[in-house]
C-alpha positions in Angstrom: -19.5 -23.4 50.0 -17.8 -26.7 49.6 -14.5 -26.4 51.4 -12.5 -29.0 49.5 -13.4 -29.7 45.8 -11.4 -30.6 42.7 -12.2 -27.4 40.9 -13.7 -24.1 41.8 -14.9 -22.0 38.9 -15.2 -18.3 39.4 -17.9 -16.8 37.3 -21.4 -18.1 36.4 -21.6 -16.7 32.9 -21.8 -19.0 29.8 -18.1 -19.8 30.0 -18.1 -20.8 33.6 -21.3 -22.8 33.2 -19.9 -24.7 30.2 -16.6 -25.4 32.0 -18.4 -26.6 35.1 -20.6 -28.9 33.1 -17.6 -30.4 31.3 -15.8 -31.0 34.5 -18.9 -32.7 36.1 -19.2 -35.0 33.0 -15.5 -35.9 33.5 -16.3 -36.9 37.1 -14.7 -33.9 38.9 -16.2 -32.3 42.0 -16.9 -28.7 41.1 -18.6 -25.6 42.4 -19.2 -22.2 40.8 -18.7 -18.9 42.7 -20.5 -15.8 41.3 -20.3 -12.4 42.9 -23.7 -11.3 41.4 -26.8 -12.3 43.4 -28.8 -12.8 40.2 -28.0 -13.7 36.6 -26.7 -10.8 34.5 -29.5 -9.4 32.4 -27.4 -7.0 30.4 -27.5 -7.2 26.6 -24.5 -8.9 25.2 -23.8 -11.3 22.3 -26.9 -11.9 20.1 -25.7 -15.1 18.3 -23.4 -18.0 18.5 -21.1 -19.6 15.9 -21.1 -23.2 14.7 -18.5 -24.6 17.1 -20.6 -23.3 20.0 -23.8 -24.6 18.5 -22.2 -28.0 17.8 -20.9 -28.1 21.3 -24.5 -27.8 22.5 -25.5 -30.5 20.0 -22.9 -32.9 21.4 -24.3 -32.5 24.9 -28.0 -33.0 23.8 -28.9 -29.3 24.0 -29.5 -28.6 20.3 -33.4 -28.9 20.5 -33.5 -26.2 23.3 -31.2 -23.9 21.3 -33.3 -24.4 18.2 -36.4 -23.4 20.1 -34.7 -20.1 21.2 -33.8 -19.3 17.5 -37.4 -20.0 16.3 -38.8 -17.5 18.9 -36.2 -14.9 18.0 -36.9 -15.2 14.3 -40.5 -14.7 14.9 -39.8 -11.4 16.7 -37.4 -10.3 14.0 -39.9 -11.2 11.3 -42.6 -9.2 13.0 -40.3 -6.2 13.2 -39.4 -6.5 9.5 -43.0 -6.8 8.4 -44.0 -3.6 10.3 -41.0 -1.5 9.5 -41.7 1.6 7.3 -38.6 1.1 5.1 -37.3 -2.1 3.5 -34.5 -3.8 5.4 -31.0 -3.0 4.2 -28.8 -5.9 3.0 -31.0 -8.5 4.7 -30.1 -7.0 8.1 -33.7 -6.8 9.4 -35.4 -9.7 7.8 -35.0 -13.2 9.1 -32.6 -15.2 6.8 -32.8 -18.9 6.4 -29.1 -19.1 7.3 -27.1 -16.9 9.6 -24.4 -14.7 8.0 -23.6 -11.7 10.3 -21.6 -8.6 9.4 -18.1 -7.4 9.2 -17.5 -3.8 10.5 -21.2 -3.1 9.9 -21.3 -4.4 6.3 -24.1 -7.0 6.4 -23.3 -10.2 4.6 -25.9 -11.2 2.0 -26.9 -14.9 2.4 -27.7 -15.1 -1.3 -24.1 -14.4 -2.2 -22.7 -17.2 0.0 -21.5 -20.4 -1.7 -23.2 -22.8 0.7 -21.7 -25.7 -1.3 -18.3 -24.7 0.0 -16.9 -27.9 1.6 -16.3 -26.2 5.0 -19.8 -24.9 5.2 -21.5 -28.0 3.7 -19.8 -30.1 6.3 -21.5 -28.2 9.2 -25.2 -27.7 8.6 -27.2 -29.6 11.3 -26.6 -27.0 14.0 -27.4 -24.0 11.7 -30.9 -23.8 13.3 -29.3 -22.9 16.6 -27.1 -19.9 15.6 -29.4 -17.0 16.7 -29.2 -17.7 20.4 -28.6 -14.5 22.5 -26.3 -14.7 25.4 -29.0 -14.3 28.1 -31.0 -17.2 26.7 -27.9 -19.3 26.3 -27.0 -18.6 29.9 -30.4 -19.8 31.1 -30.1 -22.9 28.9 -26.7 -23.7 30.4 -27.8 -23.0 33.9 -30.5 -25.7 33.6 -27.9 -28.1 32.1 -25.5 -27.5 35.1 -28.3 -27.9 37.6 -29.2 -31.3 36.1 -25.6 -32.3 36.5 -25.8 -31.4 40.2 -23.2 -28.5 40.1 -23.8 -25.9 42.8 -23.8 -22.2 41.9 -22.9 -20.1 44.9 -24.2 -16.6 44.2 -23.3 -13.4 46.1 -19.8 -14.8 46.8 -16.9 -12.6 45.7 -13.2 -13.8 45.6 -10.9 -11.5 47.6 -7.6 -13.4 47.9 -5.9 -16.6 46.6 -2.8 -18.5 47.6 -1.4 -21.2 45.3 0.2 -23.7 47.7 1.5 -26.0 44.9 -0.9 -28.8 45.8 -4.0 -26.7 45.8 -5.3 -23.1 46.1 -6.6 -21.4 49.2 -9.3 -19.0 48.2 -10.4 -16.1 50.3 -14.0 -15.0 49.6 -16.7 -12.7 51.1 -18.2 -15.8 52.6 -15.0 -17.3 54.1 -12.0 -19.3 53.0 -12.0 -22.5 51.0 -9.5 -24.9 49.6 -9.7 -26.2 46.1 -7.3 -28.3 44.0 -7.7 -26.0 41.0 -9.1 -22.5 40.5 -10.4 -21.3 37.1 -11.2 -17.6 36.5 -14.1 -17.2 34.2 -14.9 -13.8 35.8 -14.7 -11.5 32.8 -12.5 -8.8 31.4 -11.8 -7.2 34.8 -11.0 -10.6 36.3 -10.2 -10.7 40.0 -8.6 -14.1 39.6 -6.3 -12.8 36.9 -5.3 -9.8 39.0 -4.8 -11.8 42.2 -2.7 -14.4 40.3 -0.6 -11.5 39.0 -1.0 -12.5 35.3 -0.2 -9.8 32.8 -2.8 -8.5 30.3 -1.1 -7.1 27.3 -2.8 -5.4 24.3 -4.1 -2.2 22.7 -5.9 0.7 24.4 -9.5 1.7 23.4 -10.4 4.5 21.1 -14.2 4.1 20.8 -17.3 3.8 23.1 -20.2 1.6 22.1 -23.7 1.1 23.5 -26.3 -1.6 23.0 -29.9 -1.4 24.2 -33.5 -2.4 23.5 -35.7 0.7 24.0 -39.1 2.2 23.4 -38.5 4.9 20.7 -40.9 7.8 20.4 -40.4 8.3 16.7 -38.4 5.3 15.2 -39.0 6.7 11.7 -36.1 9.1 12.4 -33.7 6.1 12.2 -32.6 4.2 9.2 -32.7 0.4 9.4 -29.4 -1.5 9.5 -26.1 0.2 9.9 -25.7 3.9 9.2 -22.5 6.0 9.3 -22.1 9.7 10.2 -19.2 12.0 10.9 -19.6 11.1 14.6 -19.6 7.3 14.2 -22.2 4.7 13.4 -25.4 3.3 14.7 -27.6 0.3 14.0 -31.4 0.0 14.4 -32.8 -3.5 14.4 -33.1 -6.4 13.6 -35.1 -7.0 16.8 -37.8 -4.5 17.7 -36.3 -1.5 19.5 -32.7 -2.7 19.4 -30.2 0.0 18.9 -26.4 0.0 18.9 -24.0 3.0 18.6 -20.3 3.4 18.1 -18.5 6.7 18.9 -14.8 7.2 18.4 -14.3 9.4 21.5 -11.9 7.2 23.5 -12.7 5.0 26.4 -15.8 6.0 28.5 -14.9 7.6 31.7 -17.4 5.5 33.6 -15.4 2.4 32.5 -12.1 3.8 33.7 -12.7 2.7 37.2 -10.4 1.7 40.0 -10.1 -2.1 40.5 -12.8 -3.5 42.6 -15.2 -0.6 42.1 -18.4 -1.4 40.2 -18.9 0.2 36.8 -21.4 2.9 36.7 -24.7 1.6 35.2 -25.8 2.8 31.8 -28.7 5.2 31.8 -31.4 6.0 29.3 -30.0 9.5 28.9 -26.5 8.1 28.1 -27.8 5.8 25.4 -30.1 8.5 24.0 -27.3 11.1 23.9 -25.0 8.7 22.0 -27.8 7.8 19.5 -28.6 11.5 18.9 -24.9 12.3 18.3 -24.3 9.6 15.8 -27.6 9.8 14.0 -27.8 13.6 13.9 -31.4 13.5 15.0 -33.3 14.4 18.2 -34.7 10.9 18.5 -36.2 10.3 21.9 -36.0 7.1 23.9 -38.9 6.7 26.4 -37.9 3.5 28.2 -35.3 0.8 28.3 -36.6 -2.7 27.9 -33.4 -4.6 28.8 -30.3 -3.7 30.7 -28.1 -1.8 28.2 -24.4 -2.4 27.9 -21.4 -0.1 27.4 -18.3 -1.3 25.8 -15.0 -0.3 24.1 -12.5 -1.7 21.6 -10.0 -2.5 24.4 -8.2 -5.6 23.0 -5.9 -7.6 25.4 -4.8 -11.1 26.0 -3.5 -12.7 29.2 0.3 -13.4 29.1 -0.5 -17.0 30.1 -3.7 -18.9 30.5 -2.2 -20.9 33.4 -0.1 -20.0 36.4 0.4 -23.1 38.6 -3.0 -24.3 39.7 -4.8 -21.1 38.6 -6.2 -21.0 35.0 -8.2 -18.5 33.0 -10.9 -18.8 30.4 -13.2 -16.5 28.4 -12.9 -12.8 28.9 -10.6 -13.3 31.8 -8.1 -14.5 29.3 -8.9 -12.1 26.4 -11.0 -9.1 25.7 -11.9 -7.3 22.5 -14.8 -5.3 21.0 -17.9 -7.4 20.7 -18.3 -7.3 16.9 -20.0 -10.5 15.8 -20.2 -11.9 19.4 -16.8 -13.5 19.0 -16.0 -13.2 22.7 -18.8 -15.5 23.7 -17.8 -18.1 21.2 -14.1 -17.8 22.0 -14.8 -18.3 25.7 -17.1 -21.3 25.1 -14.3 -22.8 23.0 -11.9 -22.2 25.9 -14.2 -24.0 28.3 -14.7 -27.0 26.0 -11.0 -27.4 25.5 -10.0 -27.0 29.2 -12.9 -28.9 30.7 -12.0 -32.4 29.6 -8.3 -31.8 30.1 -8.6 -30.6 33.7 -11.2 -33.3 34.3 -8.6 -35.9 33.1 -6.0 -34.5 35.5 -8.3 -34.6 38.5 -9.4 -38.1 37.6 -5.7 -39.1 37.7 -5.4 -40.6 34.2 -3.6 -37.7 32.7 -0.6 -35.7 34.0 -0.5 -31.9 34.3 1.4 -31.8 31.1 -1.9 -32.2 29.3 -2.9 -28.7 30.7 0.0 -27.2 28.7 -1.9 -28.0 25.5 -4.7 -25.7 26.7 -2.7 -22.5 26.3 -0.9 -23.8 23.2 -4.1 -24.7 21.4 -6.3 -21.7 22.4 -3.9 -18.8 22.4 -3.5 -18.6 18.6 -7.2 -18.5 18.1 -7.6 -15.8 20.8 -4.9 -13.7 19.1 -6.7 -14.1 15.7 -10.0 -12.9 17.2 -8.3 -9.8 18.7 -6.9 -8.9 15.2 -10.2 -9.7 13.5 -12.0 -7.2 15.7 -9.2 -4.7 15.6 -9.5 -4.7 11.8 -13.2 -3.8 12.1 -12.4 -0.9 14.4 -10.0 0.4 11.7 -12.7 0.1 9.0 -15.5 1.7 11.1 -13.7 5.0 12.0 -15.6 8.0 10.7 -12.7 9.7 9.0 -12.5 10.1 5.2 -9.7 7.5 4.7 -11.6 4.9 6.7 -14.8 5.6 4.8 -13.0 5.1 1.5 -11.5 1.8 2.8 -15.0 0.8 4.0 -16.4 1.3 0.5 -13.6 -0.9 -1.0 -14.3 -3.5 1.6 -18.0 -3.4 1.0 -17.4 -4.0 -2.7 -15.3 -7.0 -1.9 -17.9 -8.4 0.5 -20.6 -8.1 -2.2 -18.8 -10.7 -4.2 -19.4 -14.5 -3.9 -15.9 -15.2 -2.9 -15.6 -12.3 -0.5 -18.9 -13.0 1.3 -18.2 -16.7 1.5 -14.8 -16.0 3.0 -16.2 -13.7 5.7 -19.1 -16.0 6.5 -16.8 -19.0 7.0 -14.6 -17.0 9.4 -17.6 -15.7 11.4 -19.2 -19.1 11.4 -16.0 -20.7 12.8 -15.9 -23.6 10.3 -12.3 -22.9 9.4 -11.0 -23.1 13.0 -8.4 -25.8 13.6 -5.5 -27.0 15.8 -2.1 -28.0 14.5 -2.1 -31.8 15.4 0.1 -34.5 14.0 -1.3 -36.5 11.1 -2.0 -35.9 7.4 -5.8 -36.6 7.2 -7.7 -33.4 6.4 -10.0 -33.9 9.4 -7.3 -34.0 12.0 -7.3 -30.9 14.1 -10.6 -29.7 12.8 -14.0 -29.8 14.5 -15.8 -33.0 13.6 -18.2 -32.5 10.7 -21.8 -33.8 10.5 -21.3 -37.5 10.3 -24.4 -39.5 9.6 -24.6 -43.2 10.5 -26.4 -46.0 8.7 -29.0 -46.2 11.5 -30.1 -42.6 10.9 -28.3 -41.2 14.0 -25.3 -38.9 13.9 -22.0 -39.2 15.6 -22.9 -36.2 17.8 -25.8 -38.3 19.2 -23.2 -40.6 20.8 -21.3 -37.7 22.5 -23.7 -36.7 25.2 -21.6 -38.3 28.0 -18.7 -36.0 27.3 -16.0 -38.7 26.6 -14.0 -39.6 23.5 -15.9 -41.2 20.6 -14.3 -43.5 18.1 -16.2 -44.2 14.8 -15.1 -47.5 13.3 -16.4 -48.3 9.8 -14.2 -51.4 9.2 -16.0 -54.7 8.5 -14.4 -56.5 11.5 -14.2 -53.7 14.0 -10.4 -53.5 13.9 -10.1 -50.1 15.5 -12.8 -50.6 18.0 -11.0 -53.7 19.3 -7.8 -51.7 19.7 -9.6 -48.9 21.6 -11.3 -51.4 24.0 -8.2 -51.0 26.2 -9.5 -47.4 26.9 -13.0 -48.5 27.9 -14.7 -46.0 30.1 -13.0 -43.1 28.4 -13.6 -44.0 24.7 -17.0 -44.9 23.3 -16.8 -47.0 20.2 -19.5 -46.6 17.5 -19.5 -49.0 14.5 -21.0 -48.3 11.2 -21.0 -49.7 7.6 -20.7 -46.5 5.6 -17.5 -46.1 3.6 -15.6 -42.9 4.4 -14.0 -41.8 6.6 -13.0 -45.3 7.6 -12.4 -44.3 11.2 -12.4 -41.1 13.3 -11.3 -40.4 16.9 -13.1 -37.4 18.4 -11.9 -35.7 21.5 -14.5 -34.5 24.1 -14.2 -31.0 22.8 -15.2 -32.1 19.3 -11.7 -31.8 17.8 -10.7 -34.8 15.5 -7.6 -36.3 17.1 -7.1 -38.9 14.5 -8.7 -40.1 11.3 -8.0 -42.5 8.4 -9.5 -43.7 5.2 -7.6 -47.0 5.1 -6.8 -50.0 7.3 -3.5 -51.6 8.1 -0.5 -51.4 10.5 0.2 -47.7 9.9 -3.5 -46.7 10.6 -3.6 -48.8 13.7 -0.3 -47.4 14.9 -1.6 -43.9 14.3 -4.8 -44.5 16.4 -2.8 -46.1 19.2 -0.5 -43.1 19.3 -3.4 -40.7 19.4 -5.1 -42.6 22.2 -2.0 -42.7 24.3 -1.4 -38.9 23.7 -4.9 -37.8 24.5 -6.7 -40.6 26.4 -3.8 -41.5 28.7 -2.6 -45.0 29.5 -5.0 -47.8 28.8 -7.5 -48.4 31.5 -7.4 -52.2 31.1 
């Protein structure tokens, strides 16, 4: 282990990998500690939202993610072509565009208003939405390796001491000193526990399983989501993929003492759950991927930062995995925190910048918790919930209802409350094509700020020249928007459709706020 680095990230899942990469791009020295000796092969999220896909795009990783989706769609298409029954609601057939589901109600792509301004502004990365977490982690691990970030596997954090000017970290491999420590170590975060950060929320009432299995008689199972008095299950869309939901409280195997590994999921456990919710004697003959067990435990850290210790991803918030929202929420945390912590370690920003991390990410985390809690309520097997589910299904079969849900799942409505009256401010930057055929995202691979200036004389680019090294200026001769300042996390910090003193003052204010004092 490196004994004295700017940042030590605990956890080598997608969130920790994204954070480490962003820190490295910002010039920080960083290392990752991971208690597992090998990458986690368990089944988790099966897709990513548009902010996550666009984050990959801004770092030059879109082609690799698109290749993953193409391979997955081929597998799904093969399964759909050989299924005995037609797919329900598009759930088993490859769709030209990703929609997802809400509480098991599959959203029909044909009902979506794809001309909706929020959806139409974010189309380039649509071909990289169906990226399972395991494949995403492999893609990010290669990205981190290219940046020279070391991943120390088999190292478990056992103690920490925030000394005010750094953190002493006790591990299974010895003690190290780091300027900053970030816990990306999951819902049972050791870093959160050792930092004594509270974790408030609601207790679980269901147990879920997800697996890919060989099934002796798959004709016993319906395709898509099916409900029963015991709960619900889904078969597909990938070959052999099954998921179950039982409202029986938290699984005893998960109610473990701190520090004790969770009992692994067995074939018999998954088969028993599938038999109970399907009402059949279906037999699983083998597991083809490490299955997962989960609940609807929904909690959020009382603070995302305590001194020089910070949290991101599941260490900061947990909830049921409906729609893979946890992965996307965590990647968003990492993108938001990475450049800010990198700025502090580089010395051009004060620690006050880190306060905006909690302020900007906490509201979205709270929304995701409620979005998944709502699905738990709708999925209960009782008669009242079944009636509510039918009403909801009717609403989600309308153009307006489907479009609303797809926009929420896709993440295109996400935003941050920032000063300024331009509609782009606080939103993730849309697809902005340039006159030379490139996109603004193509100029974001280095991880810094990007200023698009479409004025004839480069008015705004000249102003931003004082921040050279932090802000890359791109000039173009298209008309609108006239100028856009994009933060490293893809959030629009400032935009205008005019020129003049007021516009220049707005840009200068945004640069001072986010990019620090001028570098020259």
